[in-house]
Kinemage of the C-alpha trace (Angstrom):
@kinemage 1
@onewidth
@group {chain A} dominant
@subgroup {mainchain}
@vectorlist {calphas} color= white
{ca unk a 1} P 37.720 -8.344 4.281
{ca unk a 2} L 37.927 -5.959 1.233
{ca unk a 3} L 37.313 -8.661 -1.266
{ca unk a 4} L 34.288 -9.885 0.462
{ca unk a 5} L 33.095 -6.158 0.307
{ca unk a 6} L 33.890 -5.989 -3.201
{ca unk a 7} L 31.960 -9.064 -3.975
{ca unk a 8} L 28.952 -7.781 -1.981
{ca unk a 9} L 29.201 -4.399 -3.875
{ca unk a 10} L 29.252 -6.215 -7.144
{ca unk a 11} L 26.373 -8.803 -6.687
{ca unk a 12} L 24.210 -5.763 -5.281
{ca unk a 13} L 25.067 -3.645 -8.189
{ca unk a 14} L 24.041 -6.280 -10.461
{ca unk a 15} L 20.727 -7.248 -8.677
{ca unk a 16} L 19.880 -3.473 -8.757
{ca unk a 17} L 20.536 -3.421 -12.343
{ca unk a 18} L 18.324 -6.387 -12.919
{ca unk a 19} L 15.582 -4.786 -10.652
{ca unk a 20} L 15.463 -1.735 -12.734
{ca unk a 21} L 15.230 -3.731 -16.076
{ca unk a 22} L 12.373 -5.830 -14.654
{ca unk a 23} L 10.589 -2.919 -12.729
{ca unk a 24} L 10.858 -0.287 -15.637
{ca unk a 25} L 10.756 -2.234 -18.705
{ca unk a 26} L 9.446 -5.978 -18.113
{ca unk a 27} L 6.356 -5.351 -16.118
{ca unk a 28} L 2.841 -5.441 -17.610
{ca unk a 29} L 0.173 -2.686 -17.034
{ca unk a 30} L -3.578 -2.912 -17.419
{ca unk a 31} L -5.167 -1.126 -19.028
{ca unk a 32} L -2.370 -0.408 -21.398
{ca unk a 33} L -0.405 2.759 -20.917
{ca unk a 34} L -1.879 2.802 -17.412
{ca unk a 35} L 0.302 2.345 -14.267
{ca unk a 36} L -2.753 1.832 -12.056
{ca unk a 37} L -2.380 -1.787 -11.932
{ca unk a 38} L 0.985 -3.224 -12.774
{ca unk a 39} L 2.177 -6.715 -12.795
{ca unk a 40} L 5.801 -7.734 -12.517
{ca unk a 41} L 8.576 -9.152 -10.368
{ca unk a 42} L 10.520 -5.793 -10.313
{ca unk a 43} L 11.064 -6.240 -6.515
{ca unk a 44} L 12.411 -9.711 -6.601
{ca unk a 45} L 16.305 -8.712 -6.614
{ca unk a 46} L 15.509 -6.299 -3.827
{ca unk a 47} L 14.360 -9.303 -1.854
{ca unk a 48} L 17.379 -11.461 -2.866
{ca unk a 49} L 19.615 -8.604 -1.654
{ca unk a 50} L 17.820 -8.353 1.591
{ca unk a 51} L 18.230 -12.200 2.377
{ca unk a 52} L 21.677 -12.700 1.042
{ca unk a 53} L 23.362 -9.397 1.835
{ca unk a 54} L 21.187 -8.260 4.629
{ca unk a 55} L 18.570 -5.708 5.588
{ca unk a 56} L 21.017 -2.632 5.571
{ca unk a 57} L 22.348 -3.209 2.262
{ca unk a 58} L 18.667 -3.868 1.150
{ca unk a 59} L 17.574 -0.554 2.375
{ca unk a 60} L 20.084 1.463 0.433
{ca unk a 61} L 19.583 -0.645 -2.671
{ca unk a 62} L 15.886 -0.056 -2.681
{ca unk a 63} L 16.379 3.705 -2.641
{ca unk a 64} L 19.174 3.317 -5.393
{ca unk a 65} L 16.958 1.169 -7.473
{ca unk a 66} L 13.808 3.139 -7.333
{ca unk a 67} L 15.493 6.455 -7.569
{ca unk a 68} L 17.662 5.454 -10.440
{ca unk a 69} L 15.024 3.460 -12.251
{ca unk a 70} L 12.815 6.612 -12.284
{ca unk a 71} L 15.601 8.627 -14.224
{ca unk a 72} L 16.662 5.536 -16.448
{ca unk a 73} L 13.065 5.352 -17.753
{ca unk a 74} L 12.704 9.062 -18.152
{ca unk a 75} L 16.091 8.825 -20.290
{ca unk a 76} L 14.968 6.015 -22.331
{ca unk a 77} L 11.526 7.133 -23.131
{ca unk a 78} L 11.835 10.957 -22.641
{ca unk a 79} L 8.841 11.166 -20.485
{ca unk a 80} L 7.629 9.664 -17.026
{ca unk a 81} L 5.085 10.332 -14.466
{ca unk a 82} L 5.923 12.598 -11.487
{ca unk a 83} L 8.468 11.177 -8.885
{ca unk a 84} L 6.827 10.318 -5.759
{ca unk a 85} L 8.495 9.117 -2.758
{ca unk a 86} L 5.867 6.750 -1.654
{ca unk a 87} L 6.993 4.233 -4.143
{ca unk a 88} L 10.303 4.447 -2.529
{ca unk a 89} L 8.824 3.521 0.365
{ca unk a 90} L 7.493 0.636 -1.303
{ca unk a 91} L 10.826 -0.494 -2.529
{ca unk a 92} L 12.190 -0.166 0.832
{ca unk a 93} L 9.667 -2.586 2.505
{ca unk a 94} L 10.982 -5.318 0.061
{ca unk a 95} L 14.573 -4.268 0.633
{ca unk a 96} L 14.151 -4.655 4.393
{ca unk a 97} L 11.617 -6.971 5.608
{ca unk a 98} L 12.682 -10.220 3.900
{ca unk a 99} L 15.963 -10.053 5.517
{ca unk a 100} L 14.842 -9.268 8.743
{ca unk a 101} L 12.450 -12.335 8.841
{ca unk a 102} L 15.030 -14.620 7.120
{ca unk a 103} L 17.635 -13.975 9.897
{ca unk a 104} L 15.111 -13.755 12.828
{ca unk a 105} L 15.861 -16.071 15.713
{ca unk a 106} L 13.199 -18.044 17.170
{ca unk a 107} L 12.789 -20.895 19.466
{ca unk a 108} L 9.781 -22.153 17.622
{ca unk a 109} L 11.235 -23.320 14.065
{ca unk a 110} L 7.796 -24.074 12.702
{ca unk a 111} L 6.096 -20.643 13.552
{ca unk a 112} L 6.148 -19.113 9.953
{ca unk a 113} L 4.753 -22.491 8.768
{ca unk a 114} L 1.883 -22.218 10.870
{ca unk a 115} L 1.406 -18.382 9.858
{ca unk a 116} L 1.677 -19.019 6.345
{ca unk a 117} L -1.021 -21.722 6.675
{ca unk a 118} L -3.286 -19.112 8.398
{ca unk a 119} L -2.679 -16.326 5.729
{ca unk a 120} L -3.054 -18.454 2.796
{ca unk a 121} L -6.304 -19.965 4.002
{ca unk a 122} L -7.665 -16.336 4.658
{ca unk a 123} L -6.455 -15.167 1.072
{ca unk a 124} L -8.253 -18.297 -0.423
{ca unk a 125} L -11.352 -17.484 1.470
{ca unk a 126} L -11.226 -13.904 0.207
{ca unk a 127} L -10.723 -15.264 -3.457
{ca unk a 128} L -13.818 -17.562 -3.050
{ca unk a 129} L -15.759 -14.869 -1.764
{ca unk a 130} L -14.826 -12.550 -4.722
{ca unk a 131} L -15.961 -15.141 -7.022
{ca unk a 132} L -19.356 -15.365 -5.290
{ca unk a 133} L -19.641 -11.550 -4.989
{ca unk a 134} L -18.285 -10.942 -8.513
{ca unk a 135} L -21.227 -8.696 -9.717
{ca unk a 136} L -20.583 -6.344 -6.765
{ca unk a 137} L -17.024 -6.149 -7.309
{ca unk a 138} L -17.106 -5.398 -11.148
{ca unk a 139} L -19.730 -2.672 -10.358
{ca unk a 140} L -17.143 -1.091 -7.730
{ca unk a 141} L -14.363 -1.290 -10.203
{ca unk a 142} L -16.149 -0.232 -13.509
{ca unk a 143} L -17.612 2.734 -11.501
{ca unk a 144} L -14.195 4.242 -11.519
{ca unk a 145} L -11.960 2.053 -14.135
{ca unk a 146} L -13.284 0.272 -16.925
{ca unk a 147} L -12.071 -3.542 -16.867
{ca unk a 148} L -13.335 -6.651 -18.834
{ca unk a 149} L -15.315 -9.054 -16.468
{ca unk a 150} L -13.586 -11.992 -18.325
{ca unk a 151} L -10.275 -10.317 -17.422
{ca unk a 152} L -11.210 -10.195 -13.729
{ca unk a 153} L -12.707 -13.614 -13.429
{ca unk a 154} L -9.730 -15.305 -15.128
{ca unk a 155} L -7.285 -13.373 -12.710
{ca unk a 156} L -9.288 -14.367 -9.646
{ca unk a 157} L -9.334 -17.977 -11.064
{ca unk a 158} L -5.508 -17.877 -11.571
{ca unk a 159} L -4.954 -16.255 -8.170
{ca unk a 160} L -6.802 -19.173 -6.421
{ca unk a 161} L -4.764 -21.574 -8.203
{ca unk a 162} L -1.513 -20.065 -7.194
{ca unk a 163} L -2.443 -19.627 -3.689
{ca unk a 164} L -3.710 -23.424 -3.531
{ca unk a 165} L -0.370 -24.336 -5.343
{ca unk a 166} L 1.625 -22.564 -2.544
{ca unk a 167} L -0.781 -24.273 0.159
{ca unk a 168} L 0.407 -27.543 -1.274
{ca unk a 169} L 4.007 -26.554 -1.428
{ca unk a 170} L 3.763 -25.349 2.280
{ca unk a 171} L 2.316 -28.662 3.252
{ca unk a 172} L 4.852 -30.869 1.617
{ca unk a 173} L 7.799 -28.702 3.277
{ca unk a 174} L 6.143 -28.777 6.737
{ca unk a 175} L 8.896 -31.023 8.007
{ca unk a 176} L 11.885 -29.419 6.483
{ca unk a 177} L 13.898 -26.381 7.225
{ca unk a 178} L 11.702 -23.369 7.674
{ca unk a 179} L 13.863 -20.927 5.432
{ca unk a 180} L 11.517 -21.538 2.621
{ca unk a 181} L 8.409 -20.697 5.071
{ca unk a 182} L 10.191 -17.395 5.818
{ca unk a 183} L 10.573 -16.548 2.323
{ca unk a 184} L 6.750 -16.944 1.560
{ca unk a 185} L 5.942 -15.391 4.859
{ca unk a 186} L 8.130 -12.359 3.741
{ca unk a 187} L 6.437 -12.241 0.071
{ca unk a 188} L 2.822 -12.443 1.702
{ca unk a 189} L 3.588 -9.651 4.094
{ca unk a 190} L 5.089 -7.388 1.813
{ca unk a 191} L 2.446 -7.789 -0.936
{ca unk a 192} L -0.410 -7.082 1.675
{ca unk a 193} L 1.293 -3.844 2.884
{ca unk a 194} L 2.570 -2.669 -0.397
{ca unk a 195} L 0.038 -3.952 -2.774
{ca unk a 196} L -3.012 -3.832 -1.040
{ca unk a 197} L -2.493 -0.831 1.279
{ca unk a 198} L 0.323 1.698 0.297
{ca unk a 199} L 0.165 1.610 -3.562
{ca unk a 200} L -3.758 2.367 -3.754
{ca unk a 201} L -2.888 5.017 -1.334
{ca unk a 202} L -0.209 6.624 -3.390
{ca unk a 203} L -2.316 6.180 -6.607
{ca unk a 204} L -5.354 7.750 -5.046
{ca unk a 205} L -2.971 10.769 -3.961
{ca unk a 206} L -1.399 11.080 -7.300
{ca unk a 207} L -4.296 10.511 -9.846
{ca unk a 208} L -7.423 11.053 -7.659
{ca unk a 209} L -8.749 7.303 -8.000
{ca unk a 210} L -10.522 6.048 -4.865
{ca unk a 211} L -8.689 3.674 -2.745
{ca unk a 212} L -11.696 1.442 -2.589
{ca unk a 213} L -12.166 1.229 -6.120
{ca unk a 214} L -8.677 0.212 -6.708
{ca unk a 215} L -8.864 -2.582 -4.013
{ca unk a 216} L -10.765 -5.568 -5.494
{ca unk a 217} L -8.603 -5.776 -8.637
{ca unk a 218} L -5.502 -5.627 -6.379
{ca unk a 219} L -6.815 -8.435 -4.315
{ca unk a 220} L -7.229 -10.310 -7.666
{ca unk a 221} L -3.821 -9.923 -8.891
{ca unk a 222} L -1.863 -10.201 -5.342
{ca unk a 223} L -2.354 -14.024 -5.275
{ca unk a 224} L -0.481 -14.443 -8.711
{ca unk a 225} L 2.493 -12.304 -7.651
{ca unk a 226} L 2.650 -14.013 -4.225
{ca unk a 227} L 3.146 -17.483 -6.155
{ca unk a 228} L 5.380 -16.099 -8.775
{ca unk a 229} L 7.587 -14.293 -6.268
{ca unk a 230} L 7.364 -17.241 -3.726
{ca unk a 231} L 8.280 -19.773 -6.450
{ca unk a 232} L 11.133 -17.667 -8.180
{ca unk a 233} L 12.686 -16.642 -4.655
{ca unk a 234} L 12.872 -20.267 -3.162
{ca unk a 235} L 14.974 -21.443 -5.991
{ca unk a 236} L 17.176 -18.425 -6.391
{ca unk a 237} L 18.076 -18.487 -2.813
{ca unk a 238} L 18.749 -21.967 -2.820
{ca unk a 239} L 21.120 -21.728 -5.551
{ca unk a 240} L 22.954 -18.342 -4.222
{ca unk a 241} L 23.477 -20.182 -0.857
{ca unk a 242} L 25.060 -23.323 -2.348
{ca unk a 243} L 27.267 -20.953 -4.587
{ca unk a 244} L 28.211 -18.988 -1.564
{ca unk a 245} L 29.028 -21.996 0.505
{ca unk a 246} L 31.285 -23.193 -2.261
{ca unk a 247} L 33.135 -19.793 -2.402
{ca unk a 248} L 33.673 -20.105 1.503
């Protein structure tokens, strides 16, 4: 029992360290030197912790990663923005929801498969609407933040490709075990809650940038992150589960 706890502690610590590096030093911001829009997979280790070690450990790990990551960044670069607990709440969602969803016991084994199809079709529809209504979107964005139209179009097209790729994947896996569908569902839900709702709210509170001015670009970037997170997580969880079975 003590050995198992020690192994869990070591794994969680390692993943937290990786999460700090990914979120604080590997993420990409646009425009440069502006954290309004950030691309990255900093929450990926927290999702792994939540699924493999459970949502309780994921909860504590989320708080540690966010708080410790803030001070590590400040020590390395000598400066940082104000610490804001709203971003800790963001991390907690990623540390708790995936573990709850992954281990949820349901009679209907394909429920997450069906839900993912519905959510992906909605997101693809929003992307198509964005391409059609791009002039209005650019007008609403650039009234507050100056972004290149080519960048916005490129991101939206890449997002649509990512969503369609996930849709094809979900279709091919429709008859298999639903664990992959649970991972994809967790990513979609966390992205909707955190990227589209909470983060723009926190940014509006901190920097005074209107919520609705941020939303169009976040809708553009969200499909890309959903694709990257889902693709990486499915492979990582599969490998870790195989490793854990071997150890047992």
